C-alpha positions in Angstrom: -15.5 -10.2 -10.2 -11.7 -10.9 -10.1 -11.0 -7.2 -10.7 -13.0 -6.2 -7.5 -11.2 -8.8 -5.6 -7.9 -7.7 -6.6 -8.8 -4.2 -6.1 -10.1 -5.0 -2.6 -7.2 -6.7 -1.5 -4.8 -4.2 -3.0 -6.6 -1.3 -1.1 -6.4 -3.1 2.2 -2.7 -3.9 1.7 -2.1 -0.2 1.1 -4.0 0.8 4.0 -2.0 -1.7 6.4 1.2 -0.4 4.9 0.0 3.0 5.4 -1.0 2.6 8.9 2.6 1.2 9.7 4.4 4.2 7.9 2.4 6.7 10.0 2.6 5.0 13.4 6.5 4.3 13.6 9.2 6.8 14.2 11.8 4.5 12.9 13.3 5.7 9.7 14.1 2.4 8.3 10.6 1.0 8.9 9.1 4.3 7.1 11.5 3.7 4.1 10.7 0.1 3.7 7.1 0.7 3.9 7.3 3.6 1.3 9.2 1.1 -0.9 6.2 -1.1 -0.9 3.5 1.8 -0.7 4.8 3.6 -3.8 4.3 1.0 -6.3 1.1 -0.4 -4.8 -0.4 2.8 -5.0 0.6 3.3 -8.7 -0.7 0.1 -9.4 -4.0 0.8 -7.7 -4.5 4.1 -9.5 -3.4 2.9 -12.9 -6.0 -0.1 -13.0 -9.1 1.1 -14.8 
């Protein structure tokens, strides 16, 4: 149960950051979103 809750919250955060990344034209915001997005994506993919 805890695993699925953590996984769901991680996916929602990933989706929000990805949305922000694709909607902005400011490279600084894209870079900061990418810094959050890449480790979060790796964490989601490596959880089994």
